[in-house]
C-alpha positions as YAML, in Angstrom:
chain: A
units: angstrom
residues:
- id: 1
  name: UNK
  ca: [-15.62, 15.09, 49.73]
- id: 2
  name: UNK
  ca: [-12.31, 15.27, 47.83]
- id: 3
  name: UNK
  ca: [-9.53, 17.43, 49.14]
- id: 4
  name: UNK
  ca: [-9.04, 20.69, 47.00]
- id: 5
  name: UNK
  ca: [-5.88, 22.56, 46.22]
- id: 6
  name: UNK
  ca: [-5.70, 26.17, 46.04]
- id: 7
  name: UNK
  ca: [-4.21, 27.53, 42.97]
- id: 8
  name: UNK
  ca: [-4.04, 31.44, 42.40]
- id: 9
  name: UNK
  ca: [-6.81, 31.72, 44.75]
- id: 10
  name: UNK
  ca: [-8.94, 29.01, 43.00]
- id: 11
  name: UNK
  ca: [-9.78, 25.81, 44.48]
- id: 12
  name: UNK
  ca: [-9.33, 22.84, 42.32]
- id: 13
  name: UNK
  ca: [-10.40, 19.23, 43.28]
- id: 14
  name: UNK
  ca: [-7.85, 16.83, 43.64]
- id: 15
  name: UNK
  ca: [-9.20, 14.44, 40.83]
- id: 16
  name: UNK
  ca: [-8.60, 17.34, 38.63]
- id: 17
  name: UNK
  ca: [-5.01, 16.97, 38.95]
- id: 18
  name: UNK
  ca: [-5.30, 13.19, 37.85]
- id: 19
  name: UNK
  ca: [-6.47, 14.46, 34.46]
- id: 20
  name: UNK
  ca: [-2.99, 15.81, 32.87]
- id: 21
  name: UNK
  ca: [-1.37, 12.64, 34.53]
- id: 22
  name: UNK
  ca: [-3.82, 10.37, 32.42]
- id: 23
  name: UNK
  ca: [-3.03, 12.02, 29.17]
- id: 24
  name: UNK
  ca: [0.65, 11.99, 29.38]
- id: 25
  name: UNK
  ca: [0.87, 8.36, 28.55]
- id: 26
  name: UNK
  ca: [-1.50, 9.00, 25.51]
- id: 27
  name: UNK
  ca: [0.25, 12.06, 24.20]
- id: 28
  name: UNK
  ca: [3.90, 10.04, 24.73]
- id: 29
  name: UNK
  ca: [2.29, 7.19, 22.66]
- id: 30
  name: UNK
  ca: [0.97, 9.26, 19.88]
- id: 31
  name: UNK
  ca: [3.94, 11.59, 19.58]
- id: 32
  name: UNK
  ca: [6.29, 8.44, 19.64]
- id: 33
  name: UNK
  ca: [4.19, 6.82, 16.81]
- id: 34
  name: UNK
  ca: [4.31, 10.07, 15.00]
- id: 35
  name: UNK
  ca: [8.17, 10.69, 15.02]
- id: 36
  name: UNK
  ca: [9.37, 6.89, 14.78]
- id: 37
  name: UNK
  ca: [6.80, 5.59, 12.44]
- id: 38
  name: UNK
  ca: [6.77, 8.63, 10.16]
- id: 39
  name: UNK
  ca: [2.97, 9.35, 10.22]
- id: 40
  name: UNK
  ca: [0.71, 12.10, 11.10]
- id: 41
  name: UNK
  ca: [-1.42, 11.55, 14.11]
- id: 42
  name: UNK
  ca: [-3.08, 13.82, 16.92]
- id: 43
  name: UNK
  ca: [-1.02, 13.84, 20.21]
- id: 44
  name: UNK
  ca: [-4.61, 13.61, 21.87]
- id: 45
  name: UNK
  ca: [-5.99, 10.71, 19.74]
- id: 46
  name: UNK
  ca: [-7.47, 7.94, 21.77]
- id: 47
  name: UNK
  ca: [-8.06, 5.67, 18.87]
- id: 48
  name: UNK
  ca: [-6.46, 2.28, 18.57]
- id: 49
  name: UNK
  ca: [-4.23, 3.09, 21.70]
- id: 50
  name: UNK
  ca: [-3.50, -0.74, 22.01]
- id: 51
  name: UNK
  ca: [-2.56, -1.41, 18.52]
- id: 52
  name: UNK
  ca: [-0.33, 1.59, 18.30]
- id: 53
  name: UNK
  ca: [1.37, 0.40, 21.69]
- id: 54
  name: UNK
  ca: [1.94, -3.02, 20.16]
- id: 55
  name: UNK
  ca: [3.42, -1.38, 16.80]
- id: 56
  name: UNK
  ca: [5.61, 0.89, 18.96]
- id: 57
  name: UNK
  ca: [6.95, -2.11, 20.94]
- id: 58
  name: UNK
  ca: [7.75, -4.07, 17.67]
- id: 59
  name: UNK
  ca: [9.52, -1.02, 16.25]
- id: 60
  name: UNK
  ca: [11.63, -0.63, 19.42]
- id: 61
  name: UNK
  ca: [12.44, -4.22, 19.28]
- id: 62
  name: UNK
  ca: [13.28, -4.23, 15.50]
- id: 63
  name: UNK
  ca: [15.16, -1.06, 15.32]
- id: 64
  name: UNK
  ca: [18.59, -2.40, 17.04]
- id: 65
  name: UNK
  ca: [18.90, -4.92, 14.53]
- id: 66
  name: UNK
  ca: [18.99, -2.60, 11.40]
- id: 67
  name: UNK
  ca: [21.19, 0.16, 12.68]
- id: 68
  name: UNK
  ca: [24.18, -1.30, 11.17]
- id: 69
  name: UNK
  ca: [22.84, -3.17, 8.53]
- id: 70
  name: UNK
  ca: [20.62, -1.48, 6.03]
- id: 71
  name: UNK
  ca: [17.70, -3.25, 4.53]
- id: 72
  name: UNK
  ca: [17.63, -4.78, 1.07]
- id: 73
  name: UNK
  ca: [15.81, -2.81, -1.76]
- id: 74
  name: UNK
  ca: [12.22, -3.72, -1.68]
- id: 75
  name: UNK
  ca: [11.74, -4.00, -5.40]
- id: 76
  name: UNK
  ca: [13.16, -7.57, -5.67]
- id: 77
  name: UNK
  ca: [11.29, -8.83, -2.61]
- id: 78
  name: UNK
  ca: [8.08, -7.51, -4.15]
- id: 79
  name: UNK
  ca: [8.47, -9.02, -7.41]
- id: 80
  name: UNK
  ca: [9.55, -12.26, -5.83]
- id: 81
  name: UNK
  ca: [6.46, -12.21, -3.84]
- id: 82
  name: UNK
  ca: [4.24, -11.55, -6.74]
- id: 83
  name: UNK
  ca: [5.63, -14.61, -8.68]
- id: 84
  name: UNK
  ca: [5.79, -16.80, -5.67]
- id: 85
  name: UNK
  ca: [2.16, -16.18, -4.92]
- id: 86
  name: UNK
  ca: [0.70, -15.77, -8.23]
- id: 87
  name: UNK
  ca: [-0.11, -12.16, -7.90]
- id: 88
  name: UNK
  ca: [-0.63, -10.22, -11.19]
- id: 89
  name: UNK
  ca: [2.61, -8.55, -11.89]
- id: 90
  name: UNK
  ca: [2.72, -4.84, -10.46]
- id: 91
  name: UNK
  ca: [-0.47, -5.32, -8.20]
- id: 92
  name: UNK
  ca: [1.40, -5.75, -4.91]
- id: 93
  name: UNK
  ca: [3.93, -3.10, -5.53]
- id: 94
  name: UNK
  ca: [1.03, -0.70, -6.12]
- id: 95
  name: UNK
  ca: [-0.50, -1.68, -2.87]
- id: 96
  name: UNK
  ca: [2.71, -1.29, -0.99]
- id: 97
  name: UNK
  ca: [3.14, 1.96, -2.61]
- id: 98
  name: UNK
  ca: [-0.26, 3.05, -1.54]
- id: 99
  name: UNK
  ca: [0.21, 1.72, 2.06]
- id: 100
  name: UNK
  ca: [3.61, 3.03, 2.99]
- id: 101
  name: UNK
  ca: [5.13, 4.84, 0.22]
- id: 102
  name: UNK
  ca: [7.52, 1.92, 0.29]
- id: 103
  name: UNK
  ca: [8.88, 2.92, 3.88]
- id: 104
  name: UNK
  ca: [9.99, -0.12, 5.85]
- id: 105
  name: UNK
  ca: [9.37, 1.52, 9.30]
- id: 106
  name: UNK
  ca: [6.11, 3.30, 8.87]
- id: 107
  name: UNK
  ca: [3.74, 3.16, 11.52]
- id: 108
  name: UNK
  ca: [-0.03, 4.27, 10.51]
- id: 109
  name: UNK
  ca: [-2.40, 6.12, 12.98]
- id: 110
  name: UNK
  ca: [-4.21, 2.84, 13.39]
- id: 111
  name: UNK
  ca: [-0.97, 0.85, 14.42]
- id: 112
  name: UNK
  ca: [-0.29, -0.93, 11.13]
- id: 113
  name: UNK
  ca: [3.29, -1.82, 10.44]
- id: 114
  name: UNK
  ca: [6.01, -2.12, 7.71]
- id: 115
  name: UNK
  ca: [5.83, -1.69, 4.11]
- id: 116
  name: UNK
  ca: [2.50, -3.44, 3.63]
- id: 117
  name: UNK
  ca: [1.02, -1.89, 6.69]
- id: 118
  name: UNK
  ca: [0.26, -5.15, 8.56]
- id: 119
  name: UNK
  ca: [-1.76, -4.83, 11.62]
- id: 120
  name: UNK
  ca: [-0.70, -6.55, 14.85]
- id: 121
  name: UNK
  ca: [-3.34, -9.30, 14.65]
- id: 122
  name: UNK
  ca: [-2.73, -9.71, 10.79]
- id: 123
  name: UNK
  ca: [0.95, -10.08, 11.37]
- id: 124
  name: UNK
  ca: [0.41, -12.70, 14.01]
- id: 125
  name: UNK
  ca: [-1.90, -14.41, 11.79]
- id: 126
  name: UNK
  ca: [0.41, -14.63, 8.93]
- id: 127
  name: UNK
  ca: [3.24, -15.73, 11.39]
- id: 128
  name: UNK
  ca: [5.47, -12.69, 10.94]
- id: 129
  name: UNK
  ca: [7.65, -12.00, 14.14]
- id: 130
  name: UNK
  ca: [8.93, -8.72, 12.78]
- id: 131
  name: UNK
  ca: [6.67, -6.71, 10.86]
- id: 132
  name: UNK
  ca: [9.46, -4.28, 10.09]
- id: 133
  name: UNK
  ca: [11.73, -6.89, 8.64]
- id: 134
  name: UNK
  ca: [10.93, -6.40, 4.64]
- id: 135
  name: UNK
  ca: [11.49, -10.01, 3.43]
- id: 136
  name: UNK
  ca: [8.87, -11.62, 5.69]
- id: 137
  name: UNK
  ca: [6.86, -8.62, 5.76]
- id: 138
  name: UNK
  ca: [6.52, -8.42, 2.14]
- id: 139
  name: UNK
  ca: [5.89, -12.01, 1.78]
- id: 140
  name: UNK
  ca: [3.24, -11.99, 4.17]
- id: 141
  name: UNK
  ca: [1.26, -9.22, 2.49]
- id: 142
  name: UNK
  ca: [1.71, -11.00, -0.64]
- id: 143
  name: UNK
  ca: [0.17, -14.22, 0.82]
- id: 144
  name: UNK
  ca: [-2.68, -12.12, 2.38]
- id: 145
  name: UNK
  ca: [-3.50, -10.38, -0.74]
- id: 146
  name: UNK
  ca: [-3.30, -13.88, -2.65]
- id: 147
  name: UNK
  ca: [-5.71, -15.26, -0.30]
- id: 148
  name: UNK
  ca: [-8.33, -12.30, -1.10]
- id: 149
  name: UNK
  ca: [-7.69, -12.68, -4.92]
- id: 150
  name: UNK
  ca: [-8.63, -16.34, -4.59]
- id: 151
  name: UNK
  ca: [-11.49, -15.85, -2.62]
- id: 152
  name: UNK
  ca: [-13.29, -13.08, -4.45]
- id: 153
  name: UNK
  ca: [-11.70, -13.57, -7.94]
- id: 154
  name: UNK
  ca: [-11.85, -9.78, -8.51]
- id: 155
  name: UNK
  ca: [-8.89, -7.17, -8.03]
- id: 156
  name: UNK
  ca: [-11.17, -4.43, -6.74]
- id: 157
  name: UNK
  ca: [-12.69, -6.73, -4.13]
- id: 158
  name: UNK
  ca: [-9.42, -8.21, -3.03]
- id: 159
  name: UNK
  ca: [-7.78, -4.72, -2.49]
- id: 160
  name: UNK
  ca: [-10.90, -3.66, -0.51]
- id: 161
  name: UNK
  ca: [-10.53, -6.82, 1.54]
- id: 162
  name: UNK
  ca: [-6.97, -6.11, 2.01]
- id: 163
  name: UNK
  ca: [-7.75, -2.69, 3.60]
- id: 164
  name: UNK
  ca: [-11.06, -3.40, 5.44]
- id: 165
  name: UNK
  ca: [-11.10, -7.23, 6.05]
- id: 166
  name: UNK
  ca: [-12.66, -9.96, 4.13]
- id: 167
  name: UNK
  ca: [-15.70, -9.89, 6.33]
- id: 168
  name: UNK
  ca: [-16.46, -6.04, 5.35]
- id: 169
  name: UNK
  ca: [-16.57, -7.36, 1.61]
- id: 170
  name: UNK
  ca: [-20.12, -8.66, 0.57]
- id: 171
  name: UNK
  ca: [-19.94, -8.52, -3.18]
- id: 172
  name: UNK
  ca: [-19.05, -4.66, -3.19]
- id: 173
  name: UNK
  ca: [-16.29, -2.41, -2.11]
- id: 174
  name: UNK
  ca: [-17.43, -0.91, 1.39]
- id: 175
  name: UNK
  ca: [-18.19, 2.64, 1.69]
- id: 176
  name: UNK
  ca: [-17.12, 3.34, 4.99]
- id: 177
  name: UNK
  ca: [-15.12, 6.86, 4.01]
- id: 178
  name: UNK
  ca: [-11.71, 5.17, 3.73]
- id: 179
  name: UNK
  ca: [-11.86, 1.87, 1.79]
- id: 180
  name: UNK
  ca: [-13.43, 3.20, -1.37]
- id: 181
  name: UNK
  ca: [-10.70, 5.91, -1.60]
- id: 182
  name: UNK
  ca: [-7.99, 3.20, -0.89]
- id: 183
  name: UNK
  ca: [-9.20, 1.14, -3.68]
- id: 184
  name: UNK
  ca: [-9.22, 3.89, -6.20]
- id: 185
  name: UNK
  ca: [-5.77, 4.86, -5.23]
- id: 186
  name: UNK
  ca: [-4.35, 1.21, -5.44]
- id: 187
  name: UNK
  ca: [-5.83, 0.85, -8.88]
- id: 188
  name: UNK
  ca: [-4.47, 4.14, -10.12]
- id: 189
  name: UNK
  ca: [-1.14, 3.09, -8.86]
- id: 190
  name: UNK
  ca: [-1.61, -0.25, -10.49]
- id: 191
  name: UNK
  ca: [-2.08, 1.48, -13.91]
- id: 192
  name: UNK
  ca: [1.49, 2.50, -13.77]
- id: 193
  name: UNK
  ca: [3.21, -0.58, -11.97]
- id: 194
  name: UNK
  ca: [1.38, -3.24, -14.24]
- id: 195
  name: UNK
  ca: [3.48, -4.39, -17.46]
- id: 196
  name: UNK
  ca: [2.46, -2.35, -20.55]
- id: 197
  name: UNK
  ca: [0.66, -4.11, -23.38]
- id: 198
  name: UNK
  ca: [3.12, -4.49, -26.38]
- id: 199
  name: UNK
  ca: [2.42, -2.03, -29.21]
- id: 200
  name: UNK
  ca: [2.15, -3.71, -32.56]
- id: 201
  name: UNK
  ca: [3.58, -1.68, -35.27]
- id: 202
  name: UNK
  ca: [1.02, -1.07, -38.27]
- id: 203
  name: UNK
  ca: [2.43, -1.73, -41.46]
- id: 204
  name: UNK
  ca: [1.99, 1.22, -43.88]
- id: 205
  name: UNK
  ca: [-0.88, 0.87, -46.51]
- id: 206
  name: UNK
  ca: [0.55, 0.26, -49.80]
- id: 207
  name: UNK
  ca: [-0.26, 3.31, -51.93]
- id: 208
  name: UNK
  ca: [-1.31, 2.75, -55.51]
- id: 209
  name: UNK
  ca: [-0.21, 6.22, -56.59]
- id: 210
  name: UNK
  ca: [3.66, 5.32, -57.09]
- id: 211
  name: UNK
  ca: [2.33, 2.15, -59.14]
- id: 212
  name: UNK
  ca: [0.18, 4.43, -61.45]
- id: 213
  name: UNK
  ca: [3.22, 6.80, -61.83]
- id: 214
  name: UNK
  ca: [5.49, 4.00, -62.88]
- id: 215
  name: UNK
  ca: [2.83, 2.60, -65.36]
- id: 216
  name: UNK
  ca: [2.69, 6.21, -66.97]
- id: 217
  name: UNK
  ca: [6.22, 6.55, -67.40]
- id: 218
  name: UNK
  ca: [6.82, 3.18, -68.84]
- id: 219
  name: UNK
  ca: [7.32, 3.09, -72.54]
- id: 220
  name: UNK
  ca: [4.20, 1.79, -74.57]
- id: 221
  name: UNK
  ca: [4.38, -1.62, -75.52]
- id: 222
  name: UNK
  ca: [5.02, -2.17, -79.33]
- id: 223
  name: UNK
  ca: [2.12, -3.78, -81.20]
- id: 224
  name: UNK
  ca: [2.82, -6.46, -83.87]
- id: 225
  name: UNK
  ca: [1.12, -6.48, -86.87]
- id: 226
  name: UNK
  ca: [-1.39, -9.24, -87.44]
- id: 227
  name: UNK
  ca: [-0.42, -11.71, -90.29]
...
């Protein structure tokens, strides 16, 4: 039988003292992600602990490099990535806006990182060493989105695959309580970021009233007598 320790006259088994000690790393990890990554996550969340730890490690490794050197604006990087990878103008911008609100250092509650919210495995697959470095991160998000567009040939399905993974998209947007709402948000943002169709000015219809009024005011033509 395990040894017990008395607290206030109540005997508590020794193993019960290990529970708070086991919770401390979890709380520290979640608080670090919430504080440094600018996101909302429960301190007692046990979901995605490994990916959150990897994301926090990547953040700590990245942060000293940008303390004295500000990051470049995202807009030109996004526009270049759209042109380079053949993405419809404004689509990648809408996706990044929904993913991170264009925040370079954001970490999601699932451990996704950077402006395009790359998961650690996806970042490694796209050969991105620092997901918080805007230039390679935005380019990788563009490459990954372009792959989904070529694969599915449909904007809705490509955006769904970016969120849930291509294996989850089987001819329709997955209904998993997240992806369907994510797709709707990206498409709504895309309506504002895509180029507006040119509006052709209509020529005013020629009114017959002025012509008739002018004819009425004109002097009558003089009739010549017939010989």
